[in-house]
FIROKOL-657382 format. One record per residue (C-alpha): residue number from 1; x, y, z. Coordinates in Angstrom, 2 decimals. Layout:
N
{k NUM; px X; py Y; pz Z}
...
END
This chain:
211
{k 1; px -6.89; py -10.80; pz -5.95}
{k 2; px -3.72; py -8.06; pz -6.56}
{k 3; px -1.14; py -8.07; pz -3.92}
{k 4; px 1.25; py -5.35; pz -3.39}
{k 5; px 4.30; py -6.20; pz -0.91}
{k 6; px 5.23; py -2.81; pz 0.63}
{k 7; px 8.42; py -2.45; pz 2.02}
{k 8; px 10.75; py -3.49; pz -0.65}
{k 9; px 14.62; py -2.63; pz 0.20}
{k 10; px 16.46; py -5.87; pz -1.81}
{k 11; px 17.06; py -5.20; pz -5.43}
{k 12; px 16.76; py -9.19; pz -6.10}
{k 13; px 13.67; py -9.65; pz -4.20}
{k 14; px 12.27; py -6.65; pz -6.66}
{k 15; px 13.05; py -8.62; pz -9.26}
{k 16; px 11.35; py -12.07; pz -7.88}
{k 17; px 8.27; py -10.24; pz -7.42}
{k 18; px 6.80; py -11.25; pz -10.35}
{k 19; px 7.26; py -14.40; pz -9.84}
{k 20; px 5.57; py -15.00; pz -6.64}
{k 21; px 2.55; py -13.29; pz -7.72}
{k 22; px 2.70; py -9.63; pz -6.90}
{k 23; px 1.20; py -7.07; pz -8.83}
{k 24; px 2.66; py -3.89; pz -6.53}
{k 25; px 6.00; py -3.13; pz -4.73}
{k 26; px 5.95; py -0.56; pz -2.38}
{k 27; px 8.85; py 1.35; pz -2.45}
{k 28; px 9.03; py 3.22; pz 1.51}
{k 29; px 10.44; py 6.79; pz 0.94}
{k 30; px 9.95; py 7.98; pz 4.76}
{k 31; px 13.29; py 8.43; pz 6.43}
{k 32; px 12.29; py 7.86; pz 10.10}
{k 33; px 11.05; py 4.00; pz 8.54}
{k 34; px 13.48; py 1.57; pz 9.07}
{k 35; px 12.59; py -0.03; pz 5.13}
{k 36; px 13.31; py 3.13; pz 3.97}
{k 37; px 14.17; py 2.57; pz 0.86}
{k 38; px 16.92; py 4.76; pz 0.26}
{k 39; px 19.46; py 3.23; pz 2.64}
{k 40; px 19.64; py 0.06; pz 0.80}
{k 41; px 18.37; py 0.75; pz -2.99}
{k 42; px 19.91; py 3.67; pz -5.31}
{k 43; px 17.01; py 5.39; pz -7.40}
{k 44; px 18.39; py 4.07; pz -10.36}
{k 45; px 18.00; py 0.24; pz -9.30}
{k 46; px 14.06; py 1.44; pz -8.52}
{k 47; px 14.10; py 3.28; pz -11.86}
{k 48; px 15.51; py -0.12; pz -13.78}
{k 49; px 12.79; py -2.41; pz -12.75}
{k 50; px 10.49; py -2.39; pz -15.34}
{k 51; px 8.25; py -5.84; pz -14.91}
{k 52; px 6.34; py -4.57; pz -11.69}
{k 53; px 3.74; py -1.37; pz -10.71}
{k 54; px 6.03; py 0.64; pz -8.39}
{k 55; px 4.36; py 2.60; pz -5.67}
{k 56; px 6.44; py 5.51; pz -3.83}
{k 57; px 5.26; py 5.54; pz 0.14}
{k 58; px 5.26; py 8.93; pz 1.19}
{k 59; px 4.89; py 11.08; pz 4.91}
{k 60; px 4.73; py 14.53; pz 5.07}
{k 61; px 6.77; py 15.32; pz 2.14}
{k 62; px 6.90; py 18.63; pz 0.23}
{k 63; px 5.38; py 18.19; pz -3.31}
{k 64; px 8.56; py 18.64; pz -4.91}
{k 65; px 10.14; py 15.38; pz -3.38}
{k 66; px 7.03; py 13.36; pz -4.23}
{k 67; px 7.74; py 14.45; pz -7.49}
{k 68; px 11.80; py 14.45; pz -7.97}
{k 69; px 11.34; py 10.88; pz -6.96}
{k 70; px 8.26; py 9.84; pz -9.08}
{k 71; px 10.14; py 10.93; pz -11.82}
{k 72; px 14.09; py 9.65; pz -10.71}
{k 73; px 12.52; py 6.11; pz -10.21}
{k 74; px 9.87; py 6.39; pz -12.60}
{k 75; px 7.30; py 5.19; pz -9.95}
{k 76; px 3.81; py 4.56; pz -11.38}
{k 77; px 1.87; py 5.17; pz -8.27}
{k 78; px 2.05; py 7.37; pz -5.10}
{k 79; px 1.06; py 6.36; pz -1.87}
{k 80; px 0.60; py 9.26; pz 0.96}
{k 81; px 0.56; py 7.97; pz 4.39}
{k 82; px 0.65; py 11.23; pz 6.26}
{k 83; px -1.23; py 13.98; pz 7.39}
{k 84; px -2.05; py 15.29; pz 3.73}
{k 85; px -4.53; py 17.59; pz 2.94}
{k 86; px -6.23; py 17.46; pz -0.16}
{k 87; px -5.17; py 20.57; pz -1.86}
{k 88; px -2.39; py 19.07; pz -1.30}
{k 89; px -3.26; py 15.27; pz -3.21}
{k 90; px -4.55; py 17.06; pz -5.84}
{k 91; px -1.54; py 18.77; pz -6.21}
{k 92; px -0.01; py 15.38; pz -6.98}
{k 93; px -2.67; py 13.75; pz -8.24}
{k 94; px -1.99; py 16.56; pz -11.52}
{k 95; px 0.86; py 14.36; pz -12.08}
{k 96; px 0.10; py 10.78; pz -11.21}
{k 97; px -2.57; py 8.52; pz -9.76}
{k 98; px -2.62; py 8.83; pz -6.07}
{k 99; px -3.17; py 6.11; pz -2.88}
{k 100; px -4.45; py 8.56; pz 0.29}
{k 101; px -4.37; py 6.14; pz 3.12}
{k 102; px -6.12; py 6.45; pz 6.31}
{k 103; px -5.33; py 5.56; pz 9.78}
{k 104; px -8.13; py 4.01; pz 11.25}
{k 105; px -9.48; py 4.30; pz 14.81}
{k 106; px -11.82; py 1.49; pz 15.72}
{k 107; px -13.77; py 4.14; pz 16.33}
{k 108; px -13.82; py 6.31; pz 13.10}
{k 109; px -16.58; py 6.84; pz 10.10}
{k 110; px -15.13; py 6.07; pz 7.37}
{k 111; px -17.27; py 7.48; pz 5.16}
{k 112; px -16.85; py 10.78; pz 6.68}
{k 113; px -12.83; py 10.62; pz 6.44}
{k 114; px -12.74; py 9.96; pz 3.15}
{k 115; px -15.30; py 12.61; pz 2.03}
{k 116; px -13.22; py 15.39; pz 1.35}
{k 117; px -10.33; py 13.22; pz -0.70}
{k 118; px -13.23; py 11.84; pz -2.99}
{k 119; px -12.65; py 14.10; pz -5.91}
{k 120; px -9.10; py 14.40; pz -5.40}
{k 121; px -7.71; py 11.10; pz -4.92}
{k 122; px -7.48; py 8.28; pz -7.47}
{k 123; px -7.55; py 5.47; pz -4.99}
{k 124; px -7.68; py 4.52; pz -0.87}
{k 125; px -5.81; py 2.70; pz 1.82}
{k 126; px -7.43; py 1.66; pz 4.77}
{k 127; px -4.90; py 0.43; pz 7.34}
{k 128; px -4.96; py 0.59; pz 11.58}
{k 129; px -4.13; py 3.67; pz 13.82}
{k 130; px -1.06; py 3.73; pz 15.72}
{k 131; px 1.98; py 5.64; pz 17.03}
{k 132; px 3.73; py 7.27; pz 14.10}
{k 133; px 3.18; py 7.16; pz 10.69}
{k 134; px 3.39; py 4.25; pz 8.50}
{k 135; px 2.12; py 0.72; pz 8.74}
{k 136; px 1.85; py -0.70; pz 12.18}
{k 137; px 1.77; py -4.45; pz 11.49}
{k 138; px -1.56; py -3.91; pz 13.42}
{k 139; px -4.81; py -5.57; pz 12.24}
{k 140; px -7.38; py -3.84; pz 10.79}
{k 141; px -11.11; py -4.76; pz 11.28}
{k 142; px -12.55; py -5.08; pz 7.93}
{k 143; px -16.11; py -5.19; pz 10.02}
{k 144; px -14.97; py -1.67; pz 9.97}
{k 145; px -16.15; py -1.16; pz 6.13}
{k 146; px -19.31; py -2.70; pz 6.71}
{k 147; px -22.46; py 0.02; pz 5.25}
{k 148; px -19.85; py 1.84; pz 4.03}
{k 149; px -20.31; py 2.51; pz 0.06}
{k 150; px -16.48; py 3.58; pz -0.81}
{k 151; px -17.24; py 4.98; pz -4.29}
{k 152; px -13.40; py 4.22; pz -5.35}
{k 153; px -10.79; py 1.43; pz -5.44}
{k 154; px -9.58; py 1.18; pz -2.07}
{k 155; px -6.13; py -1.13; pz -1.01}
{k 156; px -6.81; py -3.30; pz 2.74}
{k 157; px -4.13; py -2.85; pz 4.47}
{k 158; px -3.35; py -3.41; pz 8.24}
{k 159; px -1.17; py -6.49; pz 9.41}
{k 160; px -2.80; py -8.95; pz 6.93}
{k 161; px -0.76; py -12.20; pz 7.60}
{k 162; px -0.73; py -15.22; pz 5.62}
{k 163; px -3.55; py -17.21; pz 7.30}
{k 164; px -5.89; py -14.79; pz 5.92}
{k 165; px -6.13; py -16.52; pz 2.45}
{k 166; px -9.63; py -17.87; pz 3.01}
{k 167; px -11.14; py -14.67; pz 5.06}
{k 168; px -9.86; py -12.17; pz 2.29}
{k 169; px -11.27; py -14.51; pz -0.23}
{k 170; px -15.10; py -14.23; pz 1.83}
{k 171; px -14.78; py -10.89; pz 2.47}
{k 172; px -14.23; py -10.02; pz -1.20}
{k 173; px -17.76; py -11.87; pz -1.62}
{k 174; px -19.02; py -9.11; pz 0.84}
{k 175; px -20.81; py -6.08; pz -0.38}
{k 176; px -18.40; py -3.47; pz 1.25}
{k 177; px -15.60; py -4.98; pz -0.97}
{k 178; px -17.03; py -4.16; pz -4.35}
{k 179; px -14.36; py -1.41; pz -4.42}
{k 180; px -11.87; py -3.99; pz -2.79}
{k 181; px -8.60; py -3.04; pz -5.45}
{k 182; px -5.98; py -5.08; pz -3.52}
{k 183; px -4.35; py -6.18; pz -0.50}
{k 184; px -1.46; py -4.90; pz 0.85}
{k 185; px 1.58; py -6.91; pz 2.75}
{k 186; px 4.50; py -5.86; pz 4.70}
{k 187; px 5.84; py -6.92; pz 7.72}
{k 188; px 3.82; py -10.15; pz 8.90}
{k 189; px 5.84; py -12.00; pz 5.46}
{k 190; px 9.06; py -10.76; pz 6.38}
{k 191; px 12.37; py -13.12; pz 7.98}
{k 192; px 14.50; py -9.75; pz 8.92}
{k 193; px 12.83; py -5.93; pz 8.80}
{k 194; px 13.05; py -5.66; pz 5.04}
{k 195; px 13.48; py -8.66; pz 4.27}
{k 196; px 10.47; py -10.56; pz 2.85}
{k 197; px 9.72; py -14.44; pz 2.37}
{k 198; px 9.38; py -14.98; pz -0.86}
{k 199; px 8.11; py -18.61; pz -0.60}
{k 200; px 5.27; py -17.20; pz 1.99}
{k 201; px 4.68; py -14.49; pz -0.15}
{k 202; px 4.11; py -17.34; pz -3.55}
{k 203; px 2.05; py -19.65; pz -0.86}
{k 204; px -0.44; py -16.54; pz -0.06}
{k 205; px -1.00; py -15.43; pz -3.53}
{k 206; px -1.59; py -18.65; pz -4.80}
{k 207; px -4.05; py -19.35; pz -1.77}
{k 208; px -5.77; py -15.68; pz -2.22}
{k 209; px -6.39; py -16.09; pz -6.20}
{k 210; px -7.21; py -20.45; pz -6.18}
{k 211; px -10.53; py -21.40; pz -7.95}
END
């Protein structure tokens, strides 16, 4: 199972990610986030990393800003985590692969929420609803996906923690996980804000992918 480590703020940790089993590095380009990457790293430092799939996370940014960061950092994918419209997503998707994130409440109909984005995004991400934007660290109830034919590859997010590896392996065997592309981890794998516990990530990825 692929793993995306989001909220990377340290150049050394970025270089270590392949060694701990991660496939994607997530960089938050949202100035209000405590993990806003440009407070800690330069665009050149991100650009120079060639061993990871680099995902830029944006919240209600202008198309110009997104595309500028894509070019300056040589991003491979863009994750849109705000209130972006299908039309906006389509503009970005003409240039780079787009992951549209949905912050879901317990009563949300997932099939309805994703419907108008089906033809304009490459992938989806399912996260927990909370105050403000970005990840909440709250657990997303995977059971909400039951009976939903997502029809696009998706990232599973929302408070995934070190002890969830076996549960994720079990979820992977369910019909609703047919389109599961990767899991997204962040705050539950940190020593401090934006500083990851690399040993914990390595242990998690090993458990997740054990035979």
